[in-house]
Steps between C-alpha positions, in 0.01 A plus 500: 500500500614853419398800711487852357430807711473861389758755606458757777546872543683469832857398428815482706653841560848357444414338165782530247467692174642488153742783428630698208865470401560819701348343812160674498236275653181432305150476642267340248156656465212491253528868401829678578352837395265484800757383754598737784821695460795327662859594426633176649307270266416470133166364383436266209253250363627141481493508120672836460849489342771501764804725488697217336248426225298188594176555688506479875301178475776353284758627749312323780493175301875529442557568869306189597684290244846612615680249721639594836412770748209742524696827524193726494329313780181426310241300691368166392139561398346324800716705738432838338153547650434565868201271542611159640259305276758486220751331728239262635418382148868438426548321832213262419541452124861598430669756280441308178123477552430857610468799267415867530283686248663844495334804345847620408679189380243230420495143625828429678625217715525545876881502478520755216711799602266798482577870549292755685203627299174686551253368241151369566173417328307630799266789424606654831865515393680832471497655149865413437446141612173413327535255213194476278389193312560673165863587581758308302745295707730221390416294805719206588347155531746267669268201527631206295309458172448130567355535850200273560453533876188673634548874548333696782480879489448732795437854384251779454272557204736761350776237472291222346532622138881492519493159665278366221713655228828363630369150571282465190591194295634296789357152540467543874169540677486854633307585816422865570364608836281809521291667770271737312130436452555452128775275367777666293553424134755218493461293183612139537537524878312336785355771725446454873357765726678566828245643739632759741403841632855620430510726198853636488769239435253216556727272294743473793221361714412264217857377457540445873171308512628287211808427711282415798619803697248704699605854582316760709567761233667418164450841340841640587 
């Protein structure tokens, strides 16, 4: 079984960043023109050309493919986000069976080295962070093409279209949890309603229930 969980806005404050050749750190956002002024950082979209030519997404792929150390201190995807649910999933199912659906980078493995970013599908996101469904991204999909194991997705309605797009064509059965009164559009997927009064970040509660963990409050 493969577990996929959407990304989160709350990330580690010490998360590493990609840098320009001159050492300027990059914070990835959906719209750099709307980002707050900050002389210490530069802003970019993942698919913008970097200062060395390739896009930043290509630079990240090269960084992950390079053998040896992690000089920029990038976090593995499951360690980038503050909520402990990501680490619980890895503890139970392992690195190779856990994936994160990132609004900035796409579908990446739990161990994929991922830089700090501020990109979300959430309608409540800040203007610089809000990614819209019509925006063009060259999202990664690091699931093997020949995967046949069942896939379970924990994520909000805004993330379901990207999940469906990146997993379309796989032979695996895909289970999508949802908590709204009306099921989301998820062609080819099995839909299962998770009933809860939690509205914000309900998917953490869902994932923990799937793991058999009961928490007094899983919305953090």
